[in-house]
C-alpha positions as CSV (number, residue, x, y, z in Angstrom):
1,M,-11.5,8.4,1.9
2,T,-11.4,7.5,-1.8
3,Q,-10.2,4.2,-3.1
4,S,-6.9,5.7,-4.4
5,E,-6.3,7.3,-1.0
6,T,-7.0,3.9,0.8
7,F,-4.5,2.2,-1.6
8,A,-1.9,4.8,-0.9
9,T,-2.4,4.5,2.8
10,H,-1.9,0.8,2.8
11,I,1.0,0.6,0.4
12,E,3.1,3.3,2.2
13,R,3.8,0.9,5.1
14,H,5.3,-1.7,2.8
15,I,7.7,0.5,0.9
16,P,10.6,0.4,3.3
17,F,10.6,-3.4,3.2
18,L,10.4,-3.5,-0.6
19,R,13.5,-1.3,-0.5
20,R,15.2,-3.8,1.8
21,Y,14.3,-6.7,-0.6
22,A,15.4,-4.8,-3.6
23,R,18.7,-3.7,-2.2
24,A,19.6,-7.2,-1.1
25,L,18.9,-8.5,-4.5
26,C,20.9,-5.8,-6.2
27,G,23.6,-5.4,-3.6
28,S,23.2,-1.7,-3.9
29,Q,21.0,1.0,-2.4
30,N,20.8,3.1,-5.6
31,A,20.0,0.2,-7.9
32,G,17.5,-1.4,-5.5
33,D,15.7,1.8,-4.7
34,A,15.4,2.6,-8.4
35,I,13.7,-0.7,-9.2
36,A,11.5,-0.3,-6.1
37,V,10.3,3.1,-7.4
38,E,9.4,1.4,-10.8
39,A,7.6,-1.4,-8.9
40,L,5.6,1.1,-6.9
41,E,4.5,2.9,-10.0
42,K,3.5,-0.3,-11.7
43,A,1.6,-1.5,-8.6
44,I,-0.3,1.7,-8.5
45,E,-1.2,1.4,-12.2
46,Q,-2.4,-2.2,-11.6
47,S,-4.1,-1.6,-8.3
48,G,-7.7,-2.1,-9.6
49,N,-9.9,-3.0,-6.7
50,L,-7.2,-3.9,-4.2
51,T,-7.9,-2.3,-0.8
52,E,-6.7,-4.8,1.7
53,S,-3.1,-4.4,2.9
54,P,-2.0,-8.1,2.5
55,D,-3.2,-8.1,-1.1
56,I,-1.5,-4.8,-1.8
57,K,1.8,-6.0,-0.3
58,I,1.8,-9.1,-2.5
59,A,0.9,-7.0,-5.5
60,L,3.7,-4.6,-4.8
61,F,6.3,-7.3,-4.5
62,R,4.9,-9.1,-7.5
63,A,5.2,-5.9,-9.6
64,F,8.8,-5.6,-8.4
65,H,9.6,-9.2,-9.4
66,E,8.2,-8.7,-12.9
67,I,10.6,-5.7,-13.4
68,W,13.5,-7.5,-11.7
69,S,13.2,-10.6,-13.9
70,A,13.3,-8.4,-17.0
71,K,16.3,-6.5,-15.8
72,S,18.2,-9.6,-14.8
73,V,17.9,-10.9,-18.3
74,D,19.2,-7.6,-19.6
75,A,22.1,-7.7,-17.2
76,E,23.1,-11.1,-18.4
77,N,23.0,-10.1,-22.0
78,G,24.6,-6.6,-21.6
79,D,28.0,-5.2,-20.9
80,E,28.3,-4.3,-17.2
81,E,31.0,-1.8,-16.3
82,D,30.7,-2.4,-12.5
83,H,33.3,-5.2,-11.9
84,L,31.8,-5.9,-8.5
85,H,28.5,-6.7,-10.1
86,V,30.1,-8.7,-12.9
87,R,31.5,-10.9,-10.2
88,A,28.1,-11.1,-8.6
89,Q,26.5,-12.1,-11.8
90,K,29.0,-14.9,-12.3
91,N,28.3,-16.2,-8.8
92,M,24.5,-15.9,-9.3
93,A,24.7,-17.8,-12.6
94,Q,25.5,-20.9,-10.6
95,L,22.1,-20.7,-8.8
96,T,18.8,-22.0,-9.7
97,G,16.5,-19.3,-11.1
98,N,14.3,-17.6,-8.5
99,S,15.9,-19.5,-5.7
100,R,17.7,-16.5,-4.2
101,E,14.5,-14.4,-4.5
102,A,12.4,-17.1,-2.8
103,L,14.9,-17.4,0.1
104,L,14.9,-13.6,0.7
105,L,11.2,-13.4,0.6
106,H,10.9,-16.3,3.0
107,A,13.7,-15.6,5.4
108,I,14.1,-11.8,5.4
109,E,10.7,-10.5,4.4
110,E,8.9,-13.4,6.2
111,F,6.3,-14.1,3.5
112,S,4.5,-17.5,3.6
113,Y,5.1,-20.1,1.0
114,N,1.6,-19.3,-0.5
115,E,2.4,-15.6,-0.7
116,I,5.8,-16.3,-2.3
117,A,4.1,-18.5,-4.9
118,Q,1.8,-15.6,-5.8
119,I,4.8,-13.1,-6.0
120,L,6.9,-15.4,-8.2
121,D,4.0,-16.9,-10.1
122,V,4.8,-20.5,-9.3
123,D,2.9,-23.1,-7.3
124,R,3.5,-23.6,-3.5
125,D,5.4,-26.9,-3.9
126,R,7.8,-25.2,-6.3
127,T,8.2,-22.3,-3.8
128,M,9.3,-24.7,-1.1
129,E,11.7,-26.4,-3.5
130,L,13.3,-23.0,-4.4
131,V,13.8,-22.0,-0.8
132,E,15.5,-25.3,0.1
133,T,17.5,-25.3,-3.1
134,A,18.8,-21.7,-2.3
135,R,19.8,-22.8,1.2
136,Q,21.9,-25.6,-0.3
137,E,23.4,-23.7,-3.2
138,M,24.3,-20.5,-1.6
139,K,26.2,-22.1,1.2
140,D,28.4,-23.9,-1.3
141,V,29.4,-21.0,-3.5
142,V,31.7,-18.7,-1.5
143,A,33.3,-18.2,2.0
144,G,35.3,-15.3,3.3
145,R,36.5,-13.3,6.3
146,I,34.0,-11.4,8.3
147,L,34.4,-8.5,10.7
148,I,31.6,-8.3,13.3
149,I,31.0,-4.9,15.0
150,E,28.9,-5.6,18.1
151,D,29.2,-4.5,21.7
152,E,26.8,-7.1,23.2
153,A,28.9,-10.2,23.9
154,I,26.1,-12.7,23.7
155,I,24.9,-11.3,20.3
156,A,28.5,-11.2,19.0
157,M,29.1,-14.8,20.0
158,D,25.8,-15.9,18.4
159,L,26.7,-14.2,15.2
160,Q,30.2,-15.7,15.3
161,S,28.8,-19.1,15.8
162,I,26.4,-18.8,12.8
163,V,28.9,-17.4,10.3
164,T,31.7,-19.9,11.3
165,E,29.3,-22.8,11.0
166,M,28.5,-21.5,7.5
167,G,32.2,-21.9,6.7
168,H,33.4,-18.3,7.1
169,S,36.2,-17.1,9.3
170,L,36.4,-14.0,11.5
171,T,38.9,-11.1,11.4
172,G,37.6,-10.1,14.8
173,I,34.8,-8.6,16.9
174,G,34.9,-4.8,17.4
175,R,33.1,-3.4,20.4
176,T,33.7,0.3,19.6
177,R,34.3,2.4,16.5
178,D,38.0,2.7,17.1
179,H,38.4,-1.1,17.8
180,A,36.5,-2.0,14.7
181,V,38.7,0.3,12.5
182,K,41.8,-1.2,14.1
183,L,40.7,-4.7,13.2
184,A,39.9,-3.7,9.6
185,K,43.3,-2.2,9.2
186,A,45.0,-5.4,10.5
187,E,43.1,-7.7,8.2
188,T,40.8,-6.8,5.3
189,P,37.4,-8.3,5.6
190,A,35.2,-9.7,2.8
191,L,32.1,-8.6,4.7
192,V,31.3,-6.4,7.7
193,M,28.4,-7.0,10.0
194,A,27.6,-4.0,12.2
195,D,25.3,-3.0,15.0
196,I,24.2,0.6,15.0
197,Q,24.8,1.6,18.7
198,L,28.2,0.6,20.2
199,A,29.6,0.2,23.7
200,D,31.1,3.7,24.1
201,N,28.1,5.4,22.5
202,S,30.0,5.4,19.2
203,S,28.2,4.7,16.0
204,G,28.4,1.5,14.0
205,I,27.5,3.5,10.9
206,D,30.5,5.8,11.5
207,A,32.7,2.8,12.1
208,V,31.7,1.4,8.8
209,G,32.2,4.7,7.0
210,D,35.8,4.8,8.4
211,I,36.4,1.1,7.4
212,L,35.2,1.6,3.8
213,Q,37.6,4.5,3.3
214,I,40.4,2.1,4.3
215,V,39.5,-1.2,2.7
216,G,37.4,0.0,-0.3
217,D,34.0,-1.3,-1.4
218,V,33.0,-4.4,0.6
219,P,29.4,-5.3,1.5
220,V,28.0,-4.4,4.9
221,I,25.1,-5.9,6.8
222,F,23.6,-3.6,9.5
223,I,21.7,-5.1,12.4
224,T,19.2,-2.9,14.1
225,A,16.0,-2.9,16.1
226,F,14.6,-0.1,14.0
227,P,15.2,-1.1,10.3
228,E,12.6,1.5,9.0
229,R,15.0,4.3,10.0
230,L,17.6,3.0,7.5
231,L,15.1,2.3,4.7
232,T,13.8,5.8,4.0
233,G,15.6,6.2,0.6
234,K,16.4,9.8,1.5
235,K,20.1,9.4,2.3
236,P,23.0,6.9,1.9
237,E,21.7,3.8,3.5
238,P,22.7,0.1,3.7
239,A,22.0,-2.5,1.0
240,F,21.8,-5.3,3.6
241,L,19.8,-5.0,6.7
242,I,18.6,-7.4,9.5
243,A,16.1,-6.5,12.1
244,K,16.5,-7.3,15.8
245,P,15.5,-9.8,17.1
246,Y,16.8,-11.8,14.2
247,T,16.6,-15.5,13.4
248,E,19.5,-17.7,12.5
249,E,18.0,-18.2,9.0
250,Q,17.8,-14.5,8.5
251,V,21.5,-14.1,9.3
252,R,22.5,-17.0,7.1
253,S,20.4,-15.7,4.2
254,A,21.7,-12.1,4.5
255,V,25.4,-13.2,4.8
256,S,25.0,-15.5,1.8
257,Q,23.4,-12.8,-0.3
258,A,26.0,-10.2,0.7
259,M,28.9,-12.5,-0.1
260,F,27.9,-12.4,-3.8
261,F,28.9,-8.8,-3.9
262,S,32.3,-9.1,-2.2
263,S,35.7,-8.9,-3.8
264,T,37.2,-12.1,-5.2
265,E,40.5,-11.2,-3.5
266,T,38.9,-11.8,-0.1
267,L,36.8,-14.8,-1.0
268,I,37.6,-18.5,-1.0
269,K,35.8,-20.7,-3.6
270,Q,34.3,-23.8,-2.1
C-alpha cells in the first residue's frame, strides 16, 4: 500500500464526523458539506508524511478550521440573502471568537483539550477557557419552545429535563409520527429534537418532514445510535446530529448551537 493509499484509508473514517461538525457550525447540510469538501482537499494537499489516523483527523479538522475562519470573516463583511443566517450571524456576534467551535469539538466530536488546541492553533489553557466561555455565553443568548419526538419515556423525560433546565419550554413530546405532527400544528416549535425509530414503527425523519412542511424552516436535531447513516452527504440529511448514548453536555451543546438558526418569532431573548 502506498503512502497516499494509507492516508486515504485513514482519512475516510473521519469524513462523516467532519460533516457533522461542519453542519453544526453552518446550521446547514449544504453549506457544511461544501466546506468539508474544501477541507478534505486541503488536508490531502498538506498530508506530507502523515500516516497515523489521530494525526490525520487533527489535520483534517485543522484544515477545515482555516477555511471556516476565512469564510466567517467574509460572511460578516458581505451581504447575506438568507435571513435565517443573518439572524444567526447577529447571535454569533455576541460570542467570544472560537468559543462555539471549541465547545463543539469538545462536547460533540470529543476531542481532548490538547487536540483542540492544535486544531484551533491556540494553547491548551486558552482552549479550556474557550470551552467554559462558550458554555456560559450560549446559555444566555436565546431560549425557545422545543418539540421532542421520542417514544422511549425515560429518554424523553431526560431530554425534557435537560432542555427545561437550560431555560427552554416544551410544546410537547410526540411518541409517533402522527402525534408529533399534531403537536406541531397546535404550537409552532423553535426547535425539533427527533429520534429516528418511533413507537408504532413510524419514522422520526418522516415526522420531521411533515412538520417542516407545516411550520417552515426550523432547526432539527436528530438523535440516533447510528449517526454515520445520516452523514453520507449523498442525500438530504440533518444539520444537527447527536449519537446515542449521548451525554448531557452533548445535548446542551447541540441545542444551543441549533437555537442560533431558529426564527426570531419563536425565540425569547434572555
